[in-house]
TIRO-2110 file (N, C-alpha, C; in Angstrom, 1 decimal):
// TIRO-2110
-11.6, 12.3, -9.8, N, 1, A
-12.4, 11.8, -8.6, CA, 1, A
-13.8, 12.3, -8.7, C, 1, A
-14.7, 11.5, -8.3, N, 2, A
-16.1, 11.9, -8.3, CA, 2, A
-16.4, 13.0, -7.3, C, 2, A
-17.4, 13.8, -7.7, N, 3, A
-17.7, 14.9, -6.8, CA, 3, A
-18.7, 14.5, -5.7, C, 3, A
-19.1, 13.2, -5.8, N, 4, A
-20.0, 12.6, -4.8, CA, 4, A
-19.2, 12.2, -3.6, C, 4, A
-19.8, 12.4, -2.4, N, 5, A
-19.1, 12.0, -1.2, CA, 5, A
-19.4, 12.8, 0.0, C, 5, A
-18.8, 12.4, 1.1, N, 6, A
-19.1, 13.0, 2.4, CA, 6, A
-18.7, 14.5, 2.5, C, 6, A
-17.7, 14.9, 1.7, N, 7, A
-17.3, 16.3, 1.8, CA, 7, A
-17.7, 17.1, 0.6, C, 7, A
-18.8, 16.7, -0.1, N, 8, A
-19.2, 17.4, -1.3, CA, 8, A
-19.8, 18.8, -0.9, C, 8, A
-19.3, 19.8, -1.5, N, 9, A
-19.9, 21.1, -1.3, CA, 9, A
-21.2, 21.3, -2.0, C, 9, A
-22.0, 22.1, -1.5, N, 10, A
-23.4, 22.3, -2.1, CA, 10, A
-23.3, 23.3, -3.2, C, 10, A
-22.5, 22.9, -4.2, N, 11, A
-22.3, 23.8, -5.4, CA, 11, A
-22.5, 22.9, -6.7, C, 11, A
-23.0, 23.6, -7.7, N, 12, A
-23.2, 22.9, -9.0, CA, 12, A
-21.9, 22.8, -9.8, C, 12, A
-21.9, 22.3, -11.0, N, 13, A
-20.8, 22.2, -11.8, CA, 13, A
-20.1, 23.5, -12.1, C, 13, A
-20.8, 24.6, -12.0, N, 14, A
-20.3, 25.9, -12.3, CA, 14, A
-19.8, 26.7, -11.0, C, 14, A
-19.9, 26.0, -9.9, N, 15, A
-19.4, 26.5, -8.7, CA, 15, A
-20.4, 27.4, -8.0, C, 15, A
-21.7, 27.4, -8.5, N, 16, A
-22.7, 28.2, -7.9, CA, 16, A
-23.6, 27.3, -6.9, C, 16, A
-24.1, 28.0, -5.9, N, 17, A
-25.0, 27.3, -5.0, CA, 17, A
-26.3, 27.2, -5.6, C, 17, A
-27.0, 26.1, -5.4, N, 18, A
-28.4, 25.9, -5.9, CA, 18, A
-29.1, 25.0, -5.0, C, 18, A
-30.4, 25.0, -4.9, N, 19, A
-31.1, 24.1, -4.1, CA, 19, A
-30.8, 22.6, -4.5, C, 19, A
-30.7, 22.4, -5.8, N, 20, A
-30.4, 21.0, -6.2, CA, 20, A
-29.1, 20.6, -5.8, C, 20, A
-28.1, 21.4, -5.9, N, 21, A
-26.7, 21.0, -5.5, CA, 21, A
-26.7, 20.8, -3.9, C, 21, A
-27.4, 21.6, -3.2, N, 22, A
-27.5, 21.4, -1.7, CA, 22, A
-28.2, 20.1, -1.4, C, 22, A
-29.3, 19.8, -2.1, N, 23, A
-30.0, 18.5, -1.9, CA, 23, A
-29.0, 17.3, -2.2, C, 23, A
-28.3, 17.5, -3.3, N, 24, A
-27.4, 16.4, -3.7, CA, 24, A
-26.3, 16.2, -2.7, C, 24, A
-25.7, 17.3, -2.2, N, 25, A
-24.6, 17.2, -1.2, CA, 25, A
-25.2, 16.5, 0.1, C, 25, A
-26.4, 16.9, 0.5, N, 26, A
-27.0, 16.3, 1.6, CA, 26, A
-27.2, 14.8, 1.4, C, 26, A
-27.7, 14.4, 0.2, N, 27, A
-27.9, 13.0, -0.1, CA, 27, A
-26.6, 12.2, -0.1, C, 27, A
-25.5, 12.8, -0.6, N, 28, A
-24.2, 12.2, -0.6, CA, 28, A
-23.7, 11.9, 0.8, C, 28, A
-23.8, 12.9, 1.6, N, 29, A
-23.4, 12.8, 3.0, CA, 29, A
-24.2, 11.7, 3.8, C, 29, A
-25.5, 11.7, 3.6, N, 30, A
-26.4, 10.8, 4.2, CA, 30, A
-26.0, 9.4, 3.7, C, 30, A
-25.8, 9.2, 2.4, N, 31, A
-25.4, 7.9, 1.9, CA, 31, A
-24.1, 7.4, 2.4, C, 31, A
-23.1, 8.3, 2.6, N, 32, A
-21.8, 7.9, 3.1, CA, 32, A
-21.9, 7.4, 4.5, C, 32, A
-22.7, 8.1, 5.3, N, 33, A
-22.9, 7.7, 6.7, CA, 33, A
-23.6, 6.4, 6.8, C, 33, A
-24.6, 6.2, 5.9, N, 34, A
-25.4, 4.9, 5.9, CA, 34, A
-24.5, 3.8, 5.5, C, 34, A
-23.6, 4.0, 4.5, N, 35, A
-22.7, 3.0, 4.0, CA, 35, A
-21.7, 2.6, 5.1, C, 35, A
-21.2, 3.6, 5.9, N, 36, A
-20.3, 3.3, 7.0, CA, 36, A
-21.0, 2.4, 8.0, C, 36, A
-22.3, 2.7, 8.3, N, 37, A
-23.0, 1.9, 9.3, CA, 37, A
-23.3, 0.5, 8.7, C, 37, A
-23.5, 0.4, 7.5, N, 38, A
-23.7, -0.9, 6.8, CA, 38, A
-22.4, -1.7, 6.9, C, 38, A
-21.3, -1.1, 6.7, N, 39, A
-20.0, -1.8, 6.8, CA, 39, A
-19.8, -2.3, 8.2, C, 39, A
-20.1, -1.5, 9.2, N, 40, A
-20.0, -2.0, 10.6, CA, 40, A
-20.9, -3.2, 10.8, C, 40, A
-22.1, -3.2, 10.3, N, 41, A
-23.0, -4.4, 10.4, CA, 41, A
-22.5, -5.6, 9.7, C, 41, A
-21.9, -5.4, 8.5, N, 42, A
-21.3, -6.6, 7.8, CA, 42, A
-20.1, -7.1, 8.6, C, 42, A
-19.3, -6.2, 9.1, N, 43, A
-18.2, -6.7, 9.9, CA, 43, A
-18.6, -7.5, 11.1, C, 43, A
-19.7, -7.0, 11.8, N, 44, A
-20.2, -7.7, 12.9, CA, 44, A
-20.8, -9.0, 12.6, C, 44, A
-21.4, -9.1, 11.4, N, 45, A
-22.0, -10.4, 11.0, CA, 45, A
-21.0, -11.5, 10.7, C, 45, A
-19.8, -11.0, 10.3, N, 46, A
-18.7, -12.0, 10.0, CA, 46, A
-17.6, -12.0, 11.1, C, 46, A
-17.9, -11.4, 12.2, N, 47, A
-16.9, -11.2, 13.3, CA, 47, A
-16.4, -12.6, 13.8, C, 47, A
-17.1, -13.6, 13.7, N, 48, A
-16.6, -14.9, 14.2, CA, 48, A
-15.7, -15.6, 13.3, C, 48, A
-15.4, -15.0, 12.1, N, 49, A
-14.5, -15.7, 11.1, CA, 49, A
-13.2, -15.0, 11.2, C, 49, A
-12.1, -15.8, 10.9, N, 50, A
-10.8, -15.3, 10.9, CA, 50, A
-10.1, -15.5, 9.5, C, 50, A
-9.5, -14.5, 9.0, N, 51, A
-8.9, -14.6, 7.7, CA, 51, A
-7.4, -14.7, 8.0, C, 51, A
-6.6, -15.5, 7.3, N, 52, A
-5.2, -15.6, 7.5, CA, 52, A
-4.4, -14.4, 6.9, C, 52, A
-5.1, -13.6, 6.1, N, 53, A
-4.4, -12.4, 5.6, CA, 53, A
-3.4, -12.7, 4.5, C, 53, A
-3.7, -13.7, 3.6, N, 54, A
-2.8, -14.0, 2.5, CA, 54, A
-3.1, -13.2, 1.3, C, 54, A
-4.2, -12.5, 1.2, N, 55, A
-4.6, -11.7, 0.1, CA, 55, A
-4.9, -12.6, -1.2, C, 55, A
-5.1, -13.9, -1.0, N, 56, A
-5.4, -14.7, -2.1, CA, 56, A
-6.7, -14.3, -2.7, C, 56, A
-7.7, -13.9, -1.9, N, 57, A
-9.0, -13.4, -2.5, CA, 57, A
-8.8, -12.2, -3.3, C, 57, A
-7.7, -11.4, -3.1, N, 58, A
-7.5, -10.2, -3.9, CA, 58, A
-6.8, -10.4, -5.2, C, 58, A
-6.4, -11.6, -5.5, N, 59, A
-5.8, -12.0, -6.8, CA, 59, A
-6.9, -12.2, -7.8, C, 59, A
-7.4, -11.1, -8.3, N, 60, A
-8.6, -11.1, -9.1, CA, 60, A
-8.5, -12.0, -10.4, C, 60, A
-7.4, -11.8, -11.1, N, 61, A
-7.2, -12.6, -12.4, CA, 61, A
-7.1, -14.1, -12.0, C, 61, A
-6.3, -14.4, -11.0, N, 62, A
-6.1, -15.8, -10.7, CA, 62, A
-7.3, -16.5, -10.2, C, 62, A
-8.1, -15.8, -9.4, N, 63, A
-9.3, -16.3, -8.8, CA, 63, A
-10.5, -16.3, -9.8, C, 63, A
-10.4, -15.4, -10.8, N, 64, A
-11.5, -15.3, -11.8, CA, 64, A
-12.8, -14.7, -11.1, C, 64, A
-12.6, -14.0, -10.0, N, 65, A
-13.7, -13.4, -9.3, CA, 65, A
-13.2, -12.1, -8.7, C, 65, A
-14.2, -11.1, -8.7, N, 66, A
-13.9, -9.8, -8.2, CA, 66, A
-15.1, -9.2, -7.6, C, 66, A
-14.9, -8.3, -6.6, N, 67, A
-16.1, -7.7, -6.0, CA, 67, A
-16.9, -6.8, -7.0, C, 67, A
-18.2, -6.8, -6.8, N, 68, A
-19.0, -5.9, -7.6, CA, 68, A
-19.4, -4.8, -6.7, C, 68, A
-19.3, -3.5, -7.1, N, 69, A
-19.6, -2.3, -6.3, CA, 69, A
-20.8, -1.5, -6.9, C, 69, A
-21.6, -1.0, -6.0, N, 70, A
-22.5, 0.0, -6.3, CA, 70, A
-21.8, 1.3, -6.4, C, 70, A
-22.4, 2.3, -7.0, N, 71, A
-21.7, 3.6, -7.1, CA, 71, A
-21.4, 4.2, -5.8, C, 71, A
-22.2, 4.0, -4.8, N, 72, A
-21.9, 4.6, -3.5, CA, 72, A
-20.7, 4.0, -2.9, C, 72, A
-20.4, 2.7, -3.2, N, 73, A
-19.2, 2.1, -2.7, CA, 73, A
-17.9, 2.6, -3.4, C, 73, A
-18.1, 2.8, -4.7, N, 74, A
-17.0, 3.4, -5.5, CA, 74, A
-16.7, 4.8, -5.0, C, 74, A
-17.7, 5.6, -4.7, N, 75, A
-17.5, 6.9, -4.1, CA, 75, A
-16.6, 6.9, -2.9, C, 75, A
-16.9, 5.9, -2.0, N, 76, A
-16.2, 5.7, -0.7, CA, 76, A
-14.7, 5.4, -1.0, C, 76, A
-14.5, 4.5, -2.0, N, 77, A
-13.1, 4.2, -2.3, CA, 77, A
-12.4, 5.4, -2.8, C, 77, A
-13.0, 6.2, -3.7, N, 78, A
-12.4, 7.4, -4.2, CA, 78, A
-12.1, 8.4, -3.1, C, 78, A
-12.9, 8.5, -2.1, N, 79, A
-12.6, 9.4, -1.0, CA, 79, A
-11.4, 8.9, -0.1, C, 79, A
-11.2, 7.5, -0.2, N, 80, A
-10.2, 6.9, 0.7, CA, 80, A
-8.8, 7.0, 0.1, C, 80, A
-8.7, 7.3, -1.2, N, 81, A
-7.3, 7.4, -1.9, CA, 81, A
-7.2, 8.7, -2.6, C, 81, A
-6.0, 9.4, -2.5, N, 82, A
-5.9, 10.6, -3.2, CA, 82, A
-5.8, 10.5, -4.7, C, 82, A
-5.3, 9.3, -5.2, N, 83, A
-5.2, 9.1, -6.6, CA, 83, A
-5.6, 7.6, -6.9, C, 83, A
-6.4, 7.3, -7.9, N, 84, A
-6.7, 6.0, -8.2, CA, 84, A
-5.5, 5.2, -8.7, C, 84, A
-5.3, 4.0, -8.2, N, 85, A
-4.2, 3.2, -8.6, CA, 85, A
-4.3, 2.6, -10.1, C, 85, A
-3.2, 2.4, -10.7, N, 86, A
-3.3, 1.8, -12.0, CA, 86, A
-3.5, 0.3, -11.9, C, 86, A
-3.8, -0.4, -13.0, N, 87, A
-4.0, -1.9, -12.9, CA, 87, A
-2.6, -2.5, -12.5, C, 87, A
-2.7, -3.6, -11.8, N, 88, A
-1.5, -4.3, -11.4, CA, 88, A
-1.1, -5.4, -12.5, C, 88, A
0.2, -5.5, -12.8, N, 89, A
0.7, -6.5, -13.8, CA, 89, A
0.4, -7.9, -13.4, C, 89, A
0.3, -8.2, -12.0, N, 90, A
0.0, -9.5, -11.6, CA, 90, A
-1.4, -9.9, -11.5, C, 90, A
-2.3, -9.0, -11.9, N, 91, A
-3.7, -9.3, -11.9, CA, 91, A
-4.4, -9.1, -10.6, C, 91, A
-3.7, -8.7, -9.6, N, 92, A
-4.3, -8.5, -8.3, CA, 92, A
-5.1, -7.2, -8.2, C, 92, A
-5.8, -7.1, -7.2, N, 93, A
-6.7, -5.9, -7.0, CA, 93, A
-5.7, -4.7, -7.0, C, 93, A
-6.0, -3.6, -7.7, N, 94, A
-5.2, -2.4, -7.8, CA, 94, A
-5.1, -1.7, -6.4, C, 94, A
-6.0, -2.0, -5.5, N, 95, A
-5.9, -1.4, -4.2, CA, 95, A
-5.0, -2.1, -3.2, C, 95, A
-4.3, -3.2, -3.7, N, 96, A
-3.3, -3.8, -2.8, CA, 96, A
-2.0, -3.0, -2.8, C, 96, A
-1.3, -3.1, -1.7, N, 97, A
0.0, -2.4, -1.6, CA, 97, A
1.0, -3.0, -2.6, C, 97, A
2.2, -2.4, -2.7, N, 98, A
3.1, -2.8, -3.8, CA, 98, A
3.5, -4.3, -3.7, C, 98, A
3.6, -4.8, -2.4, N, 99, A
3.9, -6.2, -2.3, CA, 99, A
2.8, -7.1, -2.6, C, 99, A
1.6, -6.6, -2.7, N, 100, A
0.4, -7.4, -3.0, CA, 100, A
-0.1, -8.2, -1.9, C, 100, A
0.1, -7.7, -0.6, N, 101, A
-0.3, -8.5, 0.6, CA, 101, A
-1.3, -7.7, 1.4, C, 101, A
-1.4, -6.4, 1.3, N, 102, A
-2.3, -5.7, 2.2, CA, 102, A
-3.2, -4.7, 1.4, C, 102, A
-4.4, -4.6, 1.8, N, 103, A
-5.3, -3.6, 1.2, CA, 103, A
-5.0, -2.2, 1.6, C, 103, A
-4.9, -1.3, 0.7, N, 104, A
-4.6, 0.1, 1.0, CA, 104, A
-5.9, 0.9, 1.3, C, 104, A
-7.1, 0.3, 1.1, N, 105, A
-8.3, 1.0, 1.4, CA, 105, A
-9.2, 0.1, 2.3, C, 105, A
-8.5, -0.6, 3.2, N, 106, A
-9.2, -1.6, 4.1, CA, 106, A
-10.4, -1.0, 4.8, C, 106, A
-10.3, 0.1, 5.4, N, 107, A
-11.5, 0.7, 6.1, CA, 107, A
-12.6, 1.0, 5.2, C, 107, A
-12.4, 1.3, 3.9, N, 108, A
-13.4, 1.7, 3.0, CA, 108, A
-13.7, 0.5, 2.0, C, 108, A
-13.1, -0.6, 2.2, N, 109, A
-13.4, -1.7, 1.3, CA, 109, A
-14.8, -2.0, 1.1, C, 109, A
-15.3, -2.4, -0.1, N, 110, A
-16.7, -2.7, -0.3, CA, 110, A
-17.2, -3.9, 0.4, C, 110, A
-18.5, -4.1, 0.4, N, 111, A
-19.1, -5.2, 1.0, CA, 111, A
-18.6, -6.5, 0.5, C, 111, A
-18.4, -6.6, -0.9, N, 112, A
-17.9, -7.8, -1.5, CA, 112, A
-16.6, -8.3, -0.9, C, 112, A
-15.7, -7.3, -0.6, N, 113, A
-14.4, -7.6, 0.0, CA, 113, A
-14.5, -8.0, 1.5, C, 113, A
-15.5, -7.5, 2.2, N, 114, A
-15.7, -7.8, 3.6, CA, 114, A
-16.3, -9.1, 3.8, C, 114, A
-16.9, -9.7, 2.8, N, 115, A
-17.7, -10.9, 3.0, CA, 115, A
-17.2, -12.1, 2.2, C, 115, A
-16.1, -12.0, 1.4, N, 116, A
-15.6, -13.1, 0.7, CA, 116, A
-14.4, -13.7, 1.5, C, 116, A
-14.5, -14.9, 1.8, N, 117, A
-13.5, -15.6, 2.5, CA, 117, A
-13.1, -16.9, 1.8, C, 117, A
-11.8, -17.0, 1.7, N, 118, A
-11.3, -18.2, 0.9, CA, 118, A
-11.3, -19.5, 1.8, C, 118, A
-10.9, -20.5, 1.2, N, 119, A
-10.9, -21.8, 1.9, CA, 119, A
-10.0, -21.8, 3.2, C, 119, A
-9.2, -20.9, 3.3, N, 120, A
-8.3, -20.8, 4.5, CA, 120, A
-9.0, -20.1, 5.7, C, 120, A
-10.1, -19.4, 5.5, N, 121, A
-10.8, -18.8, 6.6, CA, 121, A
-11.3, -19.8, 7.5, C, 121, A
-11.4, -19.4, 8.8, N, 122, A
-11.9, -20.3, 9.8, CA, 122, A
-13.1, -19.5, 10.5, C, 122, A
-14.0, -20.3, 11.1, N, 123, A
-15.1, -19.7, 11.8, CA, 123, A
-16.3, -20.7, 11.9, C, 123, A
-17.4, -20.1, 12.3, N, 124, A
-18.6, -21.0, 12.5, CA, 124, A
-19.0, -21.8, 11.2, C, 124, A
-19.6, -22.8, 11.4, N, 125, A
-20.0, -23.7, 10.2, CA, 125, A
-21.0, -23.0, 9.3, C, 125, A
-21.9, -22.2, 9.8, N, 126, A
-22.9, -21.5, 9.0, CA, 126, A
-22.5, -20.1, 8.8, C, 126, A
-22.5, -19.7, 7.5, N, 127, A
-22.3, -18.3, 7.2, CA, 127, A
-23.6, -17.5, 7.5, C, 127, A
-23.4, -16.2, 7.7, N, 128, A
-24.6, -15.4, 8.0, CA, 128, A
-25.4, -14.9, 6.8, C, 128, A
-25.9, -15.9, 6.1, N, 129, A
-26.6, -15.7, 4.8, CA, 129, A
-27.8, -14.7, 4.9, C, 129, A
-28.6, -15.0, 5.9, N, 130, A
-29.8, -14.2, 6.1, CA, 130, A
-29.5, -12.7, 6.4, C, 130, A
-28.5, -12.5, 7.2, N, 131, A
-28.0, -11.1, 7.5, CA, 131, A
-27.4, -10.5, 6.3, C, 131, A
-26.7, -11.2, 5.5, N, 132, A
-26.1, -10.6, 4.3, CA, 132, A
-27.1, -10.3, 3.3, C, 132, A
-28.1, -11.1, 3.1, N, 133, A
-29.2, -10.8, 2.2, CA, 133, A
-29.9, -9.5, 2.6, C, 133, A
-30.1, -9.3, 3.9, N, 134, A
-30.7, -8.1, 4.4, CA, 134, A
-29.8, -6.9, 4.1, C, 134, A
-28.5, -7.1, 4.4, N, 135, A
-27.5, -6.0, 4.1, CA, 135, A
-27.4, -5.6, 2.7, C, 135, A
-27.4, -6.6, 1.8, N, 136, A
-27.4, -6.4, 0.4, CA, 136, A
-28.6, -5.6, -0.1, C, 136, A
-29.7, -5.9, 0.4, N, 137, A
-30.9, -5.1, 0.0, CA, 137, A
-30.8, -3.7, 0.5, C, 137, A
-30.3, -3.5, 1.7, N, 138, A
-30.0, -2.2, 2.3, CA, 138, A
-29.0, -1.4, 1.5, C, 138, A
-28.0, -2.1, 1.1, N, 139, A
-26.9, -1.4, 0.2, CA, 139, A
-27.5, -0.9, -1.1, C, 139, A
-28.4, -1.7, -1.7, N, 140, A
-29.0, -1.3, -2.9, CA, 140, A
-29.9, -0.1, -2.6, C, 140, A
-30.6, 0.0, -1.5, N, 141, A
-31.5, 1.1, -1.2, CA, 141, A
-30.6, 2.4, -1.0, C, 141, A
-29.5, 2.2, -0.3, N, 142, A
-28.6, 3.4, -0.1, CA, 142, A
-28.1, 3.9, -1.4, C, 142, A
-27.7, 3.0, -2.3, N, 143, A
-27.1, 3.3, -3.6, CA, 143, A
-28.2, 4.0, -4.5, C, 143, A
-29.4, 3.5, -4.5, N, 144, A
-30.4, 4.0, -5.3, CA, 144, A
-30.9, 5.4, -4.8, C, 144, A
-30.8, 5.6, -3.5, N, 145, A
-31.2, 6.9, -3.0, CA, 145, A
-30.3, 8.0, -3.5, C, 145, A
-29.1, 7.7, -3.9, N, 146, A
-28.1, 8.7, -4.4, CA, 146, A
-28.2, 8.7, -6.0, C, 146, A
-28.3, 7.5, -6.5, N, 147, A
-28.3, 7.4, -8.0, CA, 147, A
-29.4, 6.5, -8.4, C, 147, A
-30.6, 7.1, -8.4, N, 148, A
-31.8, 6.3, -8.7, CA, 148, A
-31.8, 5.6, -10.1, C, 148, A
-31.1, 6.1, -11.0, N, 149, A
-31.1, 5.5, -12.4, CA, 149, A
-29.9, 4.6, -12.6, C, 149, A
-29.2, 4.3, -11.5, N, 150, A
-28.0, 3.4, -11.6, CA, 150, A
-28.4, 2.0, -12.1, C, 150, A
-27.6, 1.5, -13.0, N, 151, A
-27.9, 0.2, -13.6, CA, 151, A
-27.6, -1.0, -12.7, C, 151, A
-27.0, -0.7, -11.6, N, 152, A
-26.6, -1.7, -10.6, CA, 152, A
-25.1, -1.8, -10.4, C, 152, A
-24.7, -2.8, -9.6, N, 153, A
-23.3, -2.9, -9.3, CA, 153, A
-22.5, -3.3, -10.5, C, 153, A
-21.2, -2.9, -10.5, N, 154, A
-20.2, -3.3, -11.6, CA, 154, A
-19.0, -3.8, -10.9, C, 154, A
-18.2, -4.6, -11.7, N, 155, A
-16.9, -5.1, -11.1, CA, 155, A
-16.0, -4.0, -10.8, C, 155, A
-15.2, -4.2, -9.8, N, 156, A
-14.3, -3.1, -9.4, CA, 156, A
-13.3, -2.7, -10.5, C, 156, A
-12.9, -3.6, -11.3, N, 157, A
-12.0, -3.3, -12.4, CA, 157, A
-12.7, -2.4, -13.5, C, 157, A
-14.0, -2.6, -13.7, N, 158, A
-14.7, -1.8, -14.6, CA, 158, A
-14.8, -0.4, -14.1, C, 158, A
-15.0, -0.2, -12.8, N, 159, A
-15.1, 1.1, -12.2, CA, 159, A
-13.7, 1.8, -12.5, C, 159, A
-12.6, 1.1, -12.3, N, 160, A
-11.3, 1.7, -12.5, CA, 160, A
-11.1, 2.1, -14.0, C, 160, A
-11.5, 1.2, -14.9, N, 161, A
-11.3, 1.4, -16.3, CA, 161, A
-12.1, 2.7, -16.7, C, 161, A
-13.4, 2.8, -16.2, N, 162, A
-14.2, 3.9, -16.6, CA, 162, A
-13.8, 5.2, -16.0, C, 162, A
-12.9, 5.2, -14.9, N, 163, A
-12.5, 6.4, -14.3, CA, 163, A
-11.2, 6.9, -14.9, C, 163, A
-10.6, 6.2, -15.8, N, 164, A
-9.3, 6.7, -16.3, CA, 164, A
-9.5, 7.3, -17.6, C, 164, A
END
């Protein structure tokens, strides 16, 4: 599990306190709070839409599409689960429950999962594209505040592969 996150102690890799480790811990906590606020804003922007809860969008292999996460979103997922799940044989998102119907990290799910709706979703005719563009730019700023040299978002399955 990453050492980045809301509960990161202000200690370096050797367990010693340092100004840099304190700065890093503060930046991680600040980013976690900012990400939670951004998630609330994304949920509000899409609040008029209803998902039937079929988990079709979570069938990554079948759909040929998966969410791309910034490092700060990956950190939030790691804080949400005690142990990272293995890949699923059915090609579904590894964060689905055993039946493949419910998200086990729903509260911490990344922006890409909060904003992707399949053809079964119902709601207003116009999607909140302008608000989502603004939130995506804000997400990048939050992510780069913690990891300024980050190459950008990566698919969720690549994060999992790189963590094993």
